[in-house]
N, C-alpha and C positions, 0 to 999 in steps of 0.2 A: 356671494357670487351671483350676479344677479340672475335670473329664472330662463334672462332669454338672450342667446348669444349672439350679436355685433357680426354680421357678414362681411367681412372684407375681402376685398380683393388686391394679392400685392403683383404688382406686374413689373417685373425688371427684368431681364437678360441672365443675371447674375444667379447664381441659385441660393451662395451662398448667402448674396443680402434679401433674397426672399426667407430663408431658414430663419437669416439674422430678428428678423423684422417679424414672426414667428415669434419664436424663444421669448424677443420680450415682447411681445403682449401677454404673452403668458403667465408671464412675471405680475400682471394683472391681479389684485386679490379684490377686488368689488366686483367687477366683467368680464365676462367670461366670449369668445372670440368664436369666428366657423371659417376655418381662412382654403379660402382660394387664391390659386395662381394663376402667371400666364409668363413668357420669355419674350413676351413681343403686343406688342400695340393691337392688333388682328385679331390678336388668342383671347386680348383684351375685352376687349370689342363684343366677340360673342360671348363670353363668358355673361359682361355686362345683362345682353341681351336675353341671354337663359337665365341667370343665374338673378339677376335685381341688390348686388353688395349693399349695402349702406354705404358703405367708405374705400375710394379706393386707393393705393400706396400707388405712386408708380417716377419711374424713374424718369429726368428730364429728358436724355440721351437717349433714347428708345434704339434698335436698332432699321426698325419698316417707321417711323415717322417721329413728329418732335412731339414731347410730353401735351405740351402746349394744345397742340392741337388734336392731342387721343384725347385733353378734356371736352375741348370742346367737342368733337366728337360725342360725347357717354354725354354732354348736356341736352346734344342733339337730337337726340337715339331718348334717351331714355321724358316719360311725358307725365308721372310723377315727381313728387318733393326733388331738390339737389342732390344724387350721392357727395358725399364730404369728399374735399381731392384733399390728398399732403403726396404733395412733390417731392420725389427721394431727390436731389443733383451730388452730380460727385463733388463739388469742390465754394467752397463761398463767394459767391457770383453774385454784388447789386443787380447785373443788369437782365441777369436768369431769373435772379425773386420776382422783380422786377412785372418782367414777359408772365414769371407763372402765375403771380396775382391778379392781375390785368384778364391774364384768360382764365381765370374762377376757382385757383388754386388756394381750399381757405387754411392750407400750411405747408411749410418750404423748411424742408429736413437735409443739411447736408448728408452723404452717407459715413464719409467721416468724424458725424457727431453719433449717429447713430447708438455706438456701446459707452459715451455720459448723457446721455436723456433717459429720462422715461416716458417710451414712444406710447406708450396706453395713454397718457392725460393728453402731449398731444390730439391724439386719432379720439378723443372728447370733446376736446377744443376745433376741432374740425368739424364732428357728431351736430354741435349747440352748437356753431357757428351758421353751418349749412341748414338744422330747422328754423334759428334767427330770418335768414336771406330770406328761406320760402317766405314766411310768416310777413316779414315784406313784399315780397313781393304777389303774395294775397293782398296785402291792407291796397297795394298802388291800384291795384287791379277794381280792387271795391271802389275802392275815391274815382276812378275813372268810369267805371258804372254811372255811381250817384253823380256825378261831374255833368254826363251825357244826361242824364236821365232831368239832372236843373236847367241842361242851357236846351231841352225840347220845351219842359215846362214853362220857361221865361221868355221863349219864343210863340207860344202859344197864349199866354197871356199880354205879351207885346198886339199881338194882333186882336184879343177879344182888347184892349184900350181899344186902339184904330177904329175897331167899326163903332166902340161906347162912345170914343168923339164925332166917328162919323154921322149921328143920332141926334148930339145935344145942338 
């Protein structure tokens, strides 16, 4: 077992789905998990704010908000690296899956498929993808800063060149 447990928040109105997710993740022989639970988006947001999970498993259809909107609100709330998100759907639906991916979910799982997949591998993939996304965003910010600095340097060199041409 890994020495540090991954904090996973499970947001689903159905307690049996939350229990099933916990049971499936507890089967992981390599990684241990600490579980946090919420039945709706508002409670989930409060837990994210207070406890900062590394991963969130959330239902697309929550009683108080759309799962994609919740992912967006979580992203806006968290200033540190992105939280890995796994969207749980009630059915296989390409439109819902597309919205979830565009909305920021790293993985999508149908609740009906929970018994036939290795959920811990899905969570680990989401964690890796989230970390890669964070690295990419930092690299983009770094490159933008470098471009801005080069533009300033370029402008200064052009001004200096114009001055030198004026003397000749």
